[in-house]
N, C-alpha and C positions, 0 to 999 in steps of 0.2 A: 171862120170858114170851115166848113165840115171835111174831114179826111173823106178819102175815096179809095175804092178798092182798086187792084193794080190796073183793072181796065178802065180807070177813071169813072166808071158809074158809080153814082151815090148809092152808100148802103145803109140799112136800118140798123141800128144797134143792136148786138147780138142780145140773145136772152142773157137776162141778170143771172150772176153766180151768186148762189147764198152766200152773204158776208161771213168770212170768217169771225167770229166774236170772242174765239177762245183767247184766255190769256197764257200766252207760250213761254212766260218765265219759268216754268216748272224745269223747262231742258238745262237749265243752268245747274240744275240738282242731280237730273239724272238722264240716262240714255233716253234717245226719242226711239220708241218702240216702232214708228212707222219707216223712219229713213235709219236709224240705227247711229246716229251721229251721237257723239258724247262733248258736248260743249265744253264741260268742265276739264275734260284732258287736253284741251288746248291751250298751250304757253303764251302769254301776250306776245313775245318775240316772233312767234310762227302766225300771226293771223295775218301779216300784210305777204307773207308768202303762200299761205294756204289760199288766199284771195287769188294771187296770180295762177296758182295752179289750177284754179277753178275755171279761169277765162277759157281755155281752150274747149271744154267739155261745152260751156253754153254755147259757144261760137259754132260749135258741130251741131248741136241741137237746132240752132236759128235757122242752119244752113241747109236743114232737112227739108226735102221736098213736100213733106205734110205739116209741115210749121206752122200754118195758118188753122190747120183742121181741130176742132175742138174734139174730144175723144166721146163726150157727151154733150147735149146741150147746155147743161149746168156747170159744165168742167172747163177752164180755162184752156186755150191752145197752147203749144210750147212757145209760141209766138207772145201771147199775153203773159204767160210766165215769165218769159224773158224780157218783156219790157217792164214787168213789176220789178225783178231782180235790178236791171239799170237804174230804176227809180230809188230801190232798196240802197243800192250802192252812194247815190246820191243824197239822200237823208241820212244816213249813218256818217256820211264824211262830215255832212254839217253837223251832226249831233258831237262828233270828237272832236272837232274844231272847237265847239261852244263849251265842252267840258275841260280841255285844256286851258282856253283863254278865259273863261268865266268862272265864278264860284258858283257851284250847285244850281246850274242851269234849269231852267224848267222847257222843256222841249215843246216845240210846236206841234199840234196835232197834226196826225196825216192820217185821211182815211183812204185807204189804198183799194179799195173797193169803187169809192166814188172817181177816184184819179183814173183807174182804168176805164170806166167809161166816159168819162169827160174826155181823157185824152184819145180815146178810142184807140187802146192797145189794139184790138182787133183788126184794126186797117193799117197798121204801120208797116211800114217794111222790113221785113225780118234781117235783111242783109245791115240796113242800116241800123237797127236796133242792135244787131251784132258789135258794130262797130262802136256803137255810142255805151254800151254795156263794158266793153273792153277798155275804153278810156275813162268810163267812171271808177271801174274796178282797179285800174290803176295809180290812179288819184286818190281813191278810197285806202289801198294797200299803203302807197305812200305816207297817208296820214299817219297811218297806224305803226309804218316803221318809225316814224319822227317822234312818238311818242318816248319820252324819258323815262328811265326807271322809277323816279320818283313822281310822276304822272300817272301811274297806273290806276291808283286807289282814287283820284278825284271822282266827284260824285254827279251826277246829272239825274233829274225826275222826269218822269212822264206825267201828264196831267191825271191819269187816275192813280198816282202815288206809288208806283213803280220805282223803286230806285235801282241805277245802275252804276257801278264803277266803270270805268274806261276798258276794265280788263273785262269787265262780265258783259259790258255791252258789245265788245269785240266777239265773245264767244257767242252771245245771243244771235248777234249779226250772221255769224260763220254758218250757225244752223238753219237759217232761213235761206241762205244762199246753197247750202247742201240739200235741204230739205226738197227745195223746188227743183232741183237736178233729179231728185229721185221721182217726183211727179210728173217729170217729162219723160223718165227712162233715160235720163242722159250720161 
């Protein structure tokens, strides 16, 4: 069943946003010139707390009156970015779980752009997304908090061959959450 706009009128999908096909793993080596985040500076023990610290900013963004409005037809709205970050929390929670419990897991592919269209991020309720993001963030933060000292170097792989340790995956993940806050001026 297709989701509907707040007035329950069916809506057409929004214009497609150009898929982000960049390999962002370079953020593990240098500061992001767009958002200023330096992933390598984050200590593993800080990941969970940092996730929790970012949640109020995301909730505030999703409660803005203009959360549904795209700044340009081909740029996600704050709502769409928030739904994406909620799903990033879920995906990375699962990836950390796999890395801690399995030897060298291969991560399932996740097409963030296809998910945004299929799940109709554009018509979801921003307040519900804020609540779901907060819940997912707490779960993911707790997952990182539970990583033992001897598990931070455990490895996992993306299908494109990128190899992460639990530590670098956490740093990479945090960049995504922070970078998108910058995208929505959060």
